[in-house]
PDBQT receptor file of N, H, CA, C and O in Angstrom, charges set to zero:
ATOM      1  N   VAL A   1       0.870  -1.182  -0.029  1.00  0.00    +0.000 N 
ATOM      2  CA  VAL A   1      -0.003  -0.001  -0.016  1.00  0.00    +0.000 C 
ATOM      3  C   VAL A   1       0.890   1.246  -0.012  1.00  0.00    +0.000 C 
ATOM      4  O   VAL A   1       1.861   1.334   0.739  1.00  0.00    +0.000 OA
ATOM      5  N   GLN A   2       0.541   2.179  -0.847  1.00  0.00    +0.000 N 
ATOM      6  H   GLN A   2      -0.248   2.107  -1.457  1.00  0.00    +0.000 HD
ATOM      7  CA  GLN A   2       1.328   3.461  -0.920  1.00  0.00    +0.000 C 
ATOM      8  C   GLN A   2       0.401   4.637  -0.714  1.00  0.00    +0.000 C 
ATOM      9  O   GLN A   2      -0.719   4.642  -1.225  1.00  0.00    +0.000 OA
ATOM     10  N   PHE A   3       0.846   5.620   0.019  1.00  0.00    +0.000 N 
ATOM     11  H   PHE A   3       1.755   5.616   0.435  1.00  0.00    +0.000 HD
ATOM     12  CA  PHE A   3       0.111   6.827   0.327  1.00  0.00    +0.000 C 
ATOM     13  C   PHE A   3       0.809   8.003  -0.434  1.00  0.00    +0.000 C 
ATOM     14  O   PHE A   3       2.030   8.145  -0.372  1.00  0.00    +0.000 OA
ATOM     15  N   ALA A   4       0.038   8.808  -1.125  1.00  0.00    +0.000 N 
ATOM     16  H   ALA A   4      -0.954   8.693  -1.176  1.00  0.00    +0.000 HD
ATOM     17  CA  ALA A   4       0.599   9.962  -1.844  1.00  0.00    +0.000 C 
ATOM     18  C   ALA A   4      -0.175  11.220  -1.463  1.00  0.00    +0.000 C 
ATOM     19  O   ALA A   4      -1.256  11.153  -0.878  1.00  0.00    +0.000 OA
ATOM     20  N   ASN A   5       0.407  12.373  -1.812  1.00  0.00    +0.000 N 
ATOM     21  H   ASN A   5       1.285  12.427  -2.288  1.00  0.00    +0.000 HD
ATOM     22  CA  ASN A   5      -0.194  13.681  -1.595  1.00  0.00    +0.000 C 
ATOM     23  C   ASN A   5      -0.100  14.142  -0.160  1.00  0.00    +0.000 C 
ATOM     24  O   ASN A   5      -0.774  15.096   0.228  1.00  0.00    +0.000 OA
ATOM     25  N   LEU A   6       0.746  13.467   0.657  1.00  0.00    +0.000 N 
ATOM     26  H   LEU A   6       1.294  12.692   0.341  1.00  0.00    +0.000 HD
ATOM     27  CA  LEU A   6       0.843  13.758   2.036  1.00  0.00    +0.000 C 
ATOM     28  C   LEU A   6       1.367  15.190   2.298  1.00  0.00    +0.000 C 
ATOM     29  O   LEU A   6       0.881  15.863   3.207  1.00  0.00    +0.000 OA
ATOM     30  N   ASP A   7       2.349  15.654   1.509  1.00  0.00    +0.000 N 
ATOM     31  H   ASP A   7       2.744  15.107   0.771  1.00  0.00    +0.000 HD
ATOM     32  CA  ASP A   7       2.899  16.952   1.691  1.00  0.00    +0.000 C 
ATOM     33  C   ASP A   7       1.853  18.089   1.418  1.00  0.00    +0.000 C 
ATOM     34  O   ASP A   7       1.951  19.199   1.941  1.00  0.00    +0.000 OA
ATOM     35  N   THR A   8       0.883  17.746   0.593  1.00  0.00    +0.000 N 
ATOM     36  H   THR A   8       0.803  16.844   0.169  1.00  0.00    +0.000 HD
ATOM     37  CA  THR A   8      -0.142  18.752   0.297  1.00  0.00    +0.000 C 
ATOM     38  C   THR A   8      -1.192  18.845   1.385  1.00  0.00    +0.000 C 
ATOM     39  O   THR A   8      -1.646  19.947   1.694  1.00  0.00    +0.000 OA
ATOM     40  N   VAL A   9      -1.602  17.714   1.987  1.00  0.00    +0.000 N 
ATOM     41  H   VAL A   9      -1.233  16.819   1.736  1.00  0.00    +0.000 HD
ATOM     42  CA  VAL A   9      -2.697  17.708   2.933  1.00  0.00    +0.000 C 
ATOM     43  C   VAL A   9      -2.297  18.061   4.327  1.00  0.00    +0.000 C 
ATOM     44  O   VAL A   9      -3.140  18.497   5.110  1.00  0.00    +0.000 OA
ATOM     45  N   LEU A  10      -1.000  17.887   4.687  1.00  0.00    +0.000 N 
ATOM     46  H   LEU A  10      -0.315  17.532   4.051  1.00  0.00    +0.000 HD
ATOM     47  CA  LEU A  10      -0.571  18.184   6.039  1.00  0.00    +0.000 C 
ATOM     48  C   LEU A  10      -0.144  19.631   6.236  1.00  0.00    +0.000 C 
ATOM     49  O   LEU A  10       0.421  20.238   5.326  1.00  0.00    +0.000 OA
ATOM     50  N   GLY A  11      -0.414  20.204   7.438  1.00  0.00    +0.000 N 
ATOM     51  H   GLY A  11      -0.873  19.711   8.177  1.00  0.00    +0.000 HD
ATOM     52  CA  GLY A  11      -0.062  21.531   7.766  1.00  0.00    +0.000 C 
ATOM     53  C   GLY A  11      -0.127  21.685   9.246  1.00  0.00    +0.000 C 
ATOM     54  O   GLY A  11      -0.246  20.711   9.990  1.00  0.00    +0.000 OA
ATOM     55  N   ALA A  12      -0.045  22.953   9.684  1.00  0.00    +0.000 N 
ATOM     56  H   ALA A  12       0.052  23.745   9.080  1.00  0.00    +0.000 HD
ATOM     57  CA  ALA A  12      -0.036  23.262  11.082  1.00  0.00    +0.000 C 
ATOM     58  C   ALA A  12      -1.387  22.822  11.706  1.00  0.00    +0.000 C 
ATOM     59  O   ALA A  12      -2.444  23.098  11.137  1.00  0.00    +0.000 OA
ATOM     60  N   GLY A  13      -1.354  22.179  12.802  1.00  0.00    +0.000 N 
ATOM     61  H   GLY A  13      -0.496  21.955  13.264  1.00  0.00    +0.000 HD
ATOM     62  CA  GLY A  13      -2.574  21.752  13.482  1.00  0.00    +0.000 C 
ATOM     63  C   GLY A  13      -3.225  20.527  12.904  1.00  0.00    +0.000 C 
ATOM     64  O   GLY A  13      -4.375  20.237  13.231  1.00  0.00    +0.000 OA
ATOM     65  N   LEU A  14      -2.509  19.770  12.026  1.00  0.00    +0.000 N 
ATOM     66  H   LEU A  14      -1.574  20.005  11.760  1.00  0.00    +0.000 HD
ATOM     67  CA  LEU A  14      -3.005  18.564  11.418  1.00  0.00    +0.000 C 
ATOM     68  C   LEU A  14      -2.074  17.418  11.707  1.00  0.00    +0.000 C 
ATOM     69  O   LEU A  14      -0.853  17.573  11.691  1.00  0.00    +0.000 OA
ATOM     70  N   GLN A  15      -2.636  16.297  11.963  1.00  0.00    +0.000 N 
ATOM     71  H   GLN A  15      -3.628  16.171  11.975  1.00  0.00    +0.000 HD
ATOM     72  CA  GLN A  15      -1.877  15.044  12.109  1.00  0.00    +0.000 C 
ATOM     73  C   GLN A  15      -2.530  13.966  11.297  1.00  0.00    +0.000 C 
ATOM     74  O   GLN A  15      -3.756  13.879  11.224  1.00  0.00    +0.000 OA
ATOM     75  N   LEU A  16      -1.712  13.146  10.686  1.00  0.00    +0.000 N 
ATOM     76  H   LEU A  16      -0.716  13.217  10.745  1.00  0.00    +0.000 HD
ATOM     77  CA  LEU A  16      -2.266  12.019   9.930  1.00  0.00    +0.000 C 
ATOM     78  C   LEU A  16      -1.599  10.783  10.549  1.00  0.00    +0.000 C 
ATOM     79  O   LEU A  16      -0.371  10.704  10.532  1.00  0.00    +0.000 OA
ATOM     80  N   ARG A  17      -2.329   9.842  11.080  1.00  0.00    +0.000 N 
ATOM     81  H   ARG A  17      -3.327   9.906  11.094  1.00  0.00    +0.000 HD
ATOM     82  CA  ARG A  17      -1.812   8.628  11.692  1.00  0.00    +0.000 C 
ATOM     83  C   ARG A  17      -2.199   7.446  10.807  1.00  0.00    +0.000 C 
ATOM     84  O   ARG A  17      -3.358   7.036  10.763  1.00  0.00    +0.000 OA
ATOM     85  N   LEU A  18      -1.238   6.929  10.131  1.00  0.00    +0.000 N 
ATOM     86  H   LEU A  18      -0.296   7.263  10.167  1.00  0.00    +0.000 HD
ATOM     87  CA  LEU A  18      -1.458   5.778   9.300  1.00  0.00    +0.000 C 
ATOM     88  C   LEU A  18      -1.144   4.490  10.013  1.00  0.00    +0.000 C 
ATOM     89  O   LEU A  18      -0.120   4.412  10.692  1.00  0.00    +0.000 OA
ATOM     90  N   PHE A  19      -1.980   3.469   9.894  1.00  0.00    +0.000 N 
ATOM     91  H   PHE A  19      -2.812   3.532   9.343  1.00  0.00    +0.000 HD
ATOM     92  CA  PHE A  19      -1.843   2.304  10.696  1.00  0.00    +0.000 C 
ATOM     93  C   PHE A  19      -0.868   1.251  10.205  1.00  0.00    +0.000 C 
ATOM     94  O   PHE A  19      -0.569   0.319  10.951  1.00  0.00    +0.000 OA
ATOM     95  N   GLY A  20      -0.372   1.353   9.020  1.00  0.00    +0.000 N 
ATOM     96  H   GLY A  20      -0.615   2.110   8.414  1.00  0.00    +0.000 HD
ATOM     97  CA  GLY A  20       0.627   0.440   8.485  1.00  0.00    +0.000 C 
ATOM     98  C   GLY A  20       0.132  -0.952   8.191  1.00  0.00    +0.000 C 
ATOM     99  O   GLY A  20       0.899  -1.914   8.242  1.00  0.00    +0.000 OA
ATOM    100  N   LYS A  21      -1.150  -1.069   7.881  1.00  0.00    +0.000 N 
ATOM    101  H   LYS A  21      -1.773  -0.288   7.840  1.00  0.00    +0.000 HD
ATOM    102  CA  LYS A  21      -1.706  -2.364   7.533  1.00  0.00    +0.000 C 
ATOM    103  C   LYS A  21      -1.271  -2.752   6.116  1.00  0.00    +0.000 C 
ATOM    104  O   LYS A  21      -1.275  -1.900   5.227  1.00  0.00    +0.000 OA
ATOM    105  N   PRO A  22      -0.904  -3.993   5.888  1.00  0.00    +0.000 N 
ATOM    106  CA  PRO A  22      -0.402  -4.377   4.555  1.00  0.00    +0.000 C 
ATOM    107  C   PRO A  22      -1.502  -4.415   3.483  1.00  0.00    +0.000 C 
ATOM    108  O   PRO A  22      -1.229  -4.274   2.291  1.00  0.00    +0.000 OA
ATOM    109  N   ASP A  23      -2.746  -4.607   3.932  1.00  0.00    +0.000 N 
ATOM    110  H   ASP A  23      -2.967  -4.721   4.900  1.00  0.00    +0.000 HD
ATOM    111  CA  ASP A  23      -3.835  -4.663   2.950  1.00  0.00    +0.000 C 
ATOM    112  C   ASP A  23      -5.134  -4.292   3.656  1.00  0.00    +0.000 C 
ATOM    113  O   ASP A  23      -5.176  -4.182   4.881  1.00  0.00    +0.000 OA
ATOM    114  N   VAL A  24      -6.217  -4.097   2.854  1.00  0.00    +0.000 N 
ATOM    115  H   VAL A  24      -6.183  -4.186   1.859  1.00  0.00    +0.000 HD
ATOM    116  CA  VAL A  24      -7.476  -3.718   3.445  1.00  0.00    +0.000 C 
ATOM    117  C   VAL A  24      -8.517  -4.797   3.218  1.00  0.00    +0.000 C 
ATOM    118  O   VAL A  24      -8.656  -5.339   2.121  1.00  0.00    +0.000 OA
ATOM    119  N   GLN A  25      -9.238  -5.093   4.277  1.00  0.00    +0.000 N 
ATOM    120  H   GLN A  25      -9.125  -4.653   5.168  1.00  0.00    +0.000 HD
ATOM    121  CA  GLN A  25     -10.335  -6.123   4.168  1.00  0.00    +0.000 C 
ATOM    122  C   GLN A  25     -11.594  -5.349   4.423  1.00  0.00    +0.000 C 
ATOM    123  O   GLN A  25     -11.789  -4.787   5.501  1.00  0.00    +0.000 OA
ATOM    124  N   GLY A  26     -12.493  -5.320   3.377  1.00  0.00    +0.000 N 
ATOM    125  H   GLY A  26     -12.335  -5.776   2.501  1.00  0.00    +0.000 HD
ATOM    126  CA  GLY A  26     -13.697  -4.578   3.517  1.00  0.00    +0.000 C 
ATOM    127  C   GLY A  26     -13.457  -3.093   3.536  1.00  0.00    +0.000 C 
ATOM    128  O   GLY A  26     -12.740  -2.560   2.688  1.00  0.00    +0.000 OA
ATOM    129  N   LYS A  27     -14.054  -2.418   4.504  1.00  0.00    +0.000 N 
ATOM    130  H   LYS A  27     -14.636  -2.851   5.193  1.00  0.00    +0.000 HD
ATOM    131  CA  LYS A  27     -13.953  -0.930   4.603  1.00  0.00    +0.000 C 
ATOM    132  C   LYS A  27     -13.231  -0.570   5.872  1.00  0.00    +0.000 C 
ATOM    133  O   LYS A  27     -13.626   0.398   6.521  1.00  0.00    +0.000 OA
ATOM    134  N   ARG A  28     -12.168  -1.302   6.284  1.00  0.00    +0.000 N 
ATOM    135  H   ARG A  28     -11.846  -2.089   5.757  1.00  0.00    +0.000 HD
ATOM    136  CA  ARG A  28     -11.478  -0.993   7.445  1.00  0.00    +0.000 C 
ATOM    137  C   ARG A  28     -10.624   0.270   7.319  1.00  0.00    +0.000 C 
ATOM    138  O   ARG A  28     -10.149   0.563   6.221  1.00  0.00    +0.000 OA
ATOM    139  N   ARG A  29     -10.422   0.987   8.336  1.00  0.00    +0.000 N 
ATOM    140  H   ARG A  29     -10.807   0.750   9.227  1.00  0.00    +0.000 HD
ATOM    141  CA  ARG A  29      -9.662   2.238   8.284  1.00  0.00    +0.000 C 
ATOM    142  C   ARG A  29      -8.128   1.942   8.070  1.00  0.00    +0.000 C 
ATOM    143  O   ARG A  29      -7.594   0.970   8.604  1.00  0.00    +0.000 OA
ATOM    144  N   MET A  30      -7.504   2.751   7.333  1.00  0.00    +0.000 N 
ATOM    145  H   MET A  30      -7.938   3.541   6.899  1.00  0.00    +0.000 HD
ATOM    146  CA  MET A  30      -6.057   2.675   7.089  1.00  0.00    +0.000 C 
ATOM    147  C   MET A  30      -5.331   3.675   7.999  1.00  0.00    +0.000 C 
ATOM    148  O   MET A  30      -4.111   3.614   8.150  1.00  0.00    +0.000 OA
ATOM    149  N   GLY A  31      -6.097   4.600   8.605  1.00  0.00    +0.000 N 
ATOM    150  H   GLY A  31      -7.088   4.650   8.483  1.00  0.00    +0.000 HD
ATOM    151  CA  GLY A  31      -5.520   5.621   9.470  1.00  0.00    +0.000 C 
ATOM    152  C   GLY A  31      -6.615   6.592   9.890  1.00  0.00    +0.000 C 
ATOM    153  O   GLY A  31      -7.797   6.392   9.609  1.00  0.00    +0.000 OA
ATOM    154  N   VAL A  32      -6.172   7.677  10.590  1.00  0.00    +0.000 N 
ATOM    155  H   VAL A  32      -5.212   7.839  10.817  1.00  0.00    +0.000 HD
ATOM    156  CA  VAL A  32      -7.088   8.687  11.019  1.00  0.00    +0.000 C 
ATOM    157  C   VAL A  32      -6.420  10.060  10.784  1.00  0.00    +0.000 C 
ATOM    158  O   VAL A  32      -5.194  10.172  10.778  1.00  0.00    +0.000 OA
ATOM    159  N   ALA A  33      -7.231  11.069  10.597  1.00  0.00    +0.000 N 
ATOM    160  H   ALA A  33      -8.227  10.978  10.603  1.00  0.00    +0.000 HD
ATOM    161  CA  ALA A  33      -6.756  12.440  10.490  1.00  0.00    +0.000 C 
ATOM    162  C   ALA A  33      -7.243  13.215  11.686  1.00  0.00    +0.000 C 
ATOM    163  O   ALA A  33      -8.424  13.190  12.030  1.00  0.00    +0.000 OA
ATOM    164  N   LEU A  34      -6.302  13.914  12.323  1.00  0.00    +0.000 N 
ATOM    165  H   LEU A  34      -5.342  13.934  12.044  1.00  0.00    +0.000 HD
ATOM    166  CA  LEU A  34      -6.680  14.739  13.506  1.00  0.00    +0.000 C 
ATOM    167  C   LEU A  34      -6.329  16.185  13.199  1.00  0.00    +0.000 C 
ATOM    168  O   LEU A  34      -5.306  16.480  12.581  1.00  0.00    +0.000 OA
ATOM    169  N   ALA A  35      -7.224  17.101  13.655  1.00  0.00    +0.000 N 
ATOM    170  H   ALA A  35      -8.056  16.862  14.157  1.00  0.00    +0.000 HD
ATOM    171  CA  ALA A  35      -7.061  18.496  13.389  1.00  0.00    +0.000 C 
ATOM    172  C   ALA A  35      -7.453  19.370  14.529  1.00  0.00    +0.000 C 
ATOM    173  O   ALA A  35      -8.258  18.974  15.372  1.00  0.00    +0.000 OA
ATOM    174  N   THR A  36      -6.903  20.552  14.575  1.00  0.00    +0.000 N 
ATOM    175  H   THR A  36      -6.249  20.873  13.890  1.00  0.00    +0.000 HD
ATOM    176  CA  THR A  36      -7.322  21.560  15.559  1.00  0.00    +0.000 C 
ATOM    177  C   THR A  36      -7.959  22.694  14.775  1.00  0.00    +0.000 C 
ATOM    178  O   THR A  36      -7.767  22.806  13.564  1.00  0.00    +0.000 OA
ATOM    179  N   GLY A  37      -8.728  23.546  15.475  1.00  0.00    +0.000 N 
ATOM    180  H   GLY A  37      -8.884  23.455  16.458  1.00  0.00    +0.000 HD
ATOM    181  CA  GLY A  37      -9.339  24.678  14.791  1.00  0.00    +0.000 C 
ATOM    182  C   GLY A  37      -9.915  25.614  15.826  1.00  0.00    +0.000 C 
ATOM    183  O   GLY A  37      -9.909  25.296  17.015  1.00  0.00    +0.000 OA
ATOM    184  N   ASP A  38     -10.395  26.721  15.416  1.00  0.00    +0.000 N 
ATOM    185  H   ASP A  38     -10.400  26.979  14.450  1.00  0.00    +0.000 HD
ATOM    186  CA  ASP A  38     -10.995  27.715  16.292  1.00  0.00    +0.000 C 
ATOM    187  C   ASP A  38     -12.309  27.256  16.831  1.00  0.00    +0.000 C 
ATOM    188  O   ASP A  38     -12.780  27.745  17.858  1.00  0.00    +0.000 OA
ATOM    189  N   SER A  39     -12.925  26.287  16.121  1.00  0.00    +0.000 N 
ATOM    190  H   SER A  39     -12.543  25.889  15.287  1.00  0.00    +0.000 HD
ATOM    191  CA  SER A  39     -14.225  25.721  16.579  1.00  0.00    +0.000 C 
ATOM    192  C   SER A  39     -14.257  24.225  16.231  1.00  0.00    +0.000 C 
ATOM    193  O   SER A  39     -13.423  23.745  15.463  1.00  0.00    +0.000 OA
ATOM    194  N   ILE A  40     -15.189  23.521  16.781  1.00  0.00    +0.000 N 
ATOM    195  H   ILE A  40     -15.866  23.911  17.405  1.00  0.00    +0.000 HD
ATOM    196  CA  ILE A  40     -15.250  22.077  16.462  1.00  0.00    +0.000 C 
ATOM    197  C   ILE A  40     -15.572  21.877  14.968  1.00  0.00    +0.000 C 
ATOM    198  O   ILE A  40     -15.022  20.996  14.307  1.00  0.00    +0.000 OA
ATOM    199  N   ASP A  41     -16.460  22.706  14.477  1.00  0.00    +0.000 N 
ATOM    200  H   ASP A  41     -16.906  23.422  15.014  1.00  0.00    +0.000 HD
ATOM    201  CA  ASP A  41     -16.805  22.569  13.031  1.00  0.00    +0.000 C 
ATOM    202  C   ASP A  41     -15.615  22.790  12.110  1.00  0.00    +0.000 C 
ATOM    203  O   ASP A  41     -15.458  22.094  11.107  1.00  0.00    +0.000 OA
ATOM    204  N   GLU A  42     -14.737  23.810  12.473  1.00  0.00    +0.000 N 
ATOM    205  H   GLU A  42     -14.865  24.375  13.288  1.00  0.00    +0.000 HD
ATOM    206  CA  GLU A  42     -13.579  24.063  11.672  1.00  0.00    +0.000 C 
ATOM    207  C   GLU A  42     -12.605  22.873  11.793  1.00  0.00    +0.000 C 
ATOM    208  O   GLU A  42     -12.023  22.476  10.784  1.00  0.00    +0.000 OA
ATOM    209  N   ALA A  43     -12.416  22.313  12.948  1.00  0.00    +0.000 N 
ATOM    210  H   ALA A  43     -12.889  22.636  13.768  1.00  0.00    +0.000 HD
ATOM    211  CA  ALA A  43     -11.498  21.177  13.147  1.00  0.00    +0.000 C 
ATOM    212  C   ALA A  43     -11.995  19.964  12.346  1.00  0.00    +0.000 C 
ATOM    213  O   ALA A  43     -11.193  19.258  11.735  1.00  0.00    +0.000 OA
ATOM    214  N   VAL A  44     -13.362  19.710  12.347  1.00  0.00    +0.000 N 
ATOM    215  H   VAL A  44     -14.013  20.283  12.844  1.00  0.00    +0.000 HD
ATOM    216  CA  VAL A  44     -13.877  18.636  11.570  1.00  0.00    +0.000 C 
ATOM    217  C   VAL A  44     -13.678  18.846  10.092  1.00  0.00    +0.000 C 
ATOM    218  O   VAL A  44     -13.289  17.924   9.375  1.00  0.00    +0.000 OA
ATOM    219  N   GLU A  45     -13.942  20.047   9.631  1.00  0.00    +0.000 N 
ATOM    220  H   GLU A  45     -14.258  20.795  10.213  1.00  0.00    +0.000 HD
ATOM    221  CA  GLU A  45     -13.722  20.353   8.191  1.00  0.00    +0.000 C 
ATOM    222  C   GLU A  45     -12.278  20.120   7.772  1.00  0.00    +0.000 C 
ATOM    223  O   GLU A  45     -12.023  19.569   6.701  1.00  0.00    +0.000 OA
ATOM    224  N   ARG A  46     -11.326  20.540   8.614  1.00  0.00    +0.000 N 
ATOM    225  H   ARG A  46     -11.533  20.988   9.484  1.00  0.00    +0.000 HD
ATOM    226  CA  ARG A  46      -9.922  20.402   8.298  1.00  0.00    +0.000 C 
ATOM    227  C   ARG A  46      -9.494  18.923   8.302  1.00  0.00    +0.000 C 
ATOM    228  O   ARG A  46      -8.727  18.506   7.435  1.00  0.00    +0.000 OA
ATOM    229  N   ALA A  47      -9.982  18.127   9.270  1.00  0.00    +0.000 N 
ATOM    230  H   ALA A  47     -10.605  18.466   9.975  1.00  0.00    +0.000 HD
ATOM    231  CA  ALA A  47      -9.717  16.697   9.335  1.00  0.00    +0.000 C 
ATOM    232  C   ALA A  47     -10.271  16.005   8.123  1.00  0.00    +0.000 C 
ATOM    233  O   ALA A  47      -9.576  15.169   7.546  1.00  0.00    +0.000 OA
ATOM    234  N   ILE A  48     -11.463  16.297   7.707  1.00  0.00    +0.000 N 
ATOM    235  H   ILE A  48     -12.027  16.976   8.176  1.00  0.00    +0.000 HD
ATOM    236  CA  ILE A  48     -12.077  15.660   6.510  1.00  0.00    +0.000 C 
ATOM    237  C   ILE A  48     -11.296  16.030   5.298  1.00  0.00    +0.000 C 
ATOM    238  O   ILE A  48     -10.997  15.162   4.478  1.00  0.00    +0.000 OA
ATOM    239  N   ALA A  49     -10.954  17.268   5.145  1.00  0.00    +0.000 N 
ATOM    240  H   ALA A  49     -11.197  17.973   5.812  1.00  0.00    +0.000 HD
ATOM    241  CA  ALA A  49     -10.162  17.686   3.962  1.00  0.00    +0.000 C 
ATOM    242  C   ALA A  49      -8.832  16.978   3.883  1.00  0.00    +0.000 C 
ATOM    243  O   ALA A  49      -8.411  16.559   2.805  1.00  0.00    +0.000 OA
ATOM    244  N   CYS A  50      -8.161  16.838   5.023  1.00  0.00    +0.000 N 
ATOM    245  H   CYS A  50      -8.503  17.179   5.899  1.00  0.00    +0.000 HD
ATOM    246  CA  CYS A  50      -6.909  16.117   5.107  1.00  0.00    +0.000 C 
ATOM    247  C   CYS A  50      -7.098  14.640   4.689  1.00  0.00    +0.000 C 
ATOM    248  O   CYS A  50      -6.378  14.140   3.825  1.00  0.00    +0.000 OA
ATOM    249  N   ALA A  51      -8.061  13.961   5.305  1.00  0.00    +0.000 N 
ATOM    250  H   ALA A  51      -8.646  14.367   6.007  1.00  0.00    +0.000 HD
ATOM    251  CA  ALA A  51      -8.291  12.547   4.998  1.00  0.00    +0.000 C 
ATOM    252  C   ALA A  51      -8.697  12.307   3.543  1.00  0.00    +0.000 C 
ATOM    253  O   ALA A  51      -8.243  11.341   2.930  1.00  0.00    +0.000 OA
ATOM    254  N   THR A  52      -9.511  13.137   3.006  1.00  0.00    +0.000 N 
ATOM    255  H   THR A  52      -9.880  13.922   3.504  1.00  0.00    +0.000 HD
ATOM    256  CA  THR A  52      -9.970  12.892   1.607  1.00  0.00    +0.000 C 
ATOM    257  C   THR A  52      -8.912  13.308   0.613  1.00  0.00    +0.000 C 
ATOM    258  O   THR A  52      -9.000  12.923  -0.553  1.00  0.00    +0.000 OA
ATOM    259  N   GLY A  53      -7.913  14.076   1.015  1.00  0.00    +0.000 N 
ATOM    260  H   GLY A  53      -7.841  14.389   1.962  1.00  0.00    +0.000 HD
ATOM    261  CA  GLY A  53      -6.879  14.496   0.126  1.00  0.00    +0.000 C 
ATOM    262  C   GLY A  53      -5.766  13.437  -0.045  1.00  0.00    +0.000 C 
ATOM    263  O   GLY A  53      -4.978  13.525  -0.986  1.00  0.00    +0.000 OA
ATOM    264  N   VAL A  54      -5.697  12.451   0.847  1.00  0.00    +0.000 N 
ATOM    265  H   VAL A  54      -6.337  12.379   1.612  1.00  0.00    +0.000 HD
ATOM    266  CA  VAL A  54      -4.661  11.446   0.757  1.00  0.00    +0.000 C 
ATOM    267  C   VAL A  54      -5.054  10.447  -0.319  1.00  0.00    +0.000 C 
ATOM    268  O   VAL A  54      -6.192   9.982  -0.384  1.00  0.00    +0.000 OA
ATOM    269  N   LYS A  55      -4.064  10.128  -1.170  1.00  0.00    +0.000 N 
ATOM    270  H   LYS A  55      -3.140  10.505  -1.118  1.00  0.00    +0.000 HD
ATOM    271  CA  LYS A  55      -4.253   9.188  -2.243  1.00  0.00    +0.000 C 
ATOM    272  C   LYS A  55      -3.675   7.843  -1.861  1.00  0.00    +0.000 C 
ATOM    273  O   LYS A  55      -2.500   7.765  -1.501  1.00  0.00    +0.000 OA
ATOM    274  N   VAL A  56      -4.475   6.766  -1.931  1.00  0.00    +0.000 N 
ATOM    275  H   VAL A  56      -5.429   6.830  -2.224  1.00  0.00    +0.000 HD
ATOM    276  CA  VAL A  56      -4.062   5.420  -1.556  1.00  0.00    +0.000 C 
ATOM    277  C   VAL A  56      -4.007   4.574  -2.807  1.00  0.00    +0.000 C 
ATOM    278  O   VAL A  56      -4.941   4.558  -3.609  1.00  0.00    +0.000 OA
ATOM    279  N   SER A  57      -2.888   3.864  -2.965  1.00  0.00    +0.000 N 
ATOM    280  H   SER A  57      -2.129   3.877  -2.314  1.00  0.00    +0.000 HD
ATOM    281  CA  SER A  57      -2.806   2.910  -4.100  1.00  0.00    +0.000 C 
ATOM    282  C   SER A  57      -2.061   1.657  -3.659  1.00  0.00    +0.000 C 
ATOM    283  O   SER A  57      -1.340   1.675  -2.661  1.00  0.00    +0.000 OA
ATOM    284  N   GLY A  58      -2.240   0.550  -4.419  1.00  0.00    +0.000 N 
ATOM    285  H   GLY A  58      -2.825   0.536  -5.230  1.00  0.00    +0.000 HD
ATOM    286  CA  GLY A  58      -1.522  -0.618  -4.162  1.00  0.00    +0.000 C 
ATOM    287  C   GLY A  58      -2.283  -1.727  -3.585  1.00  0.00    +0.000 C 
ATOM    288  O   GLY A  58      -1.723  -2.793  -3.328  1.00  0.00    +0.000 OA
TER     289      GLY A  58
């Protein structure tokens, strides 16, 4: 499994924690995106943008 676009999606107040699983079975998570913001809504938006911006292949 390869992850791309990481340099684009990461920034201040963002963390991406990838679980290092060799493959995916079903719809299991490959990682989580964590974000801070001035409000909960802003943090959620930033985390979703980070997670959806990661490209997974392999």
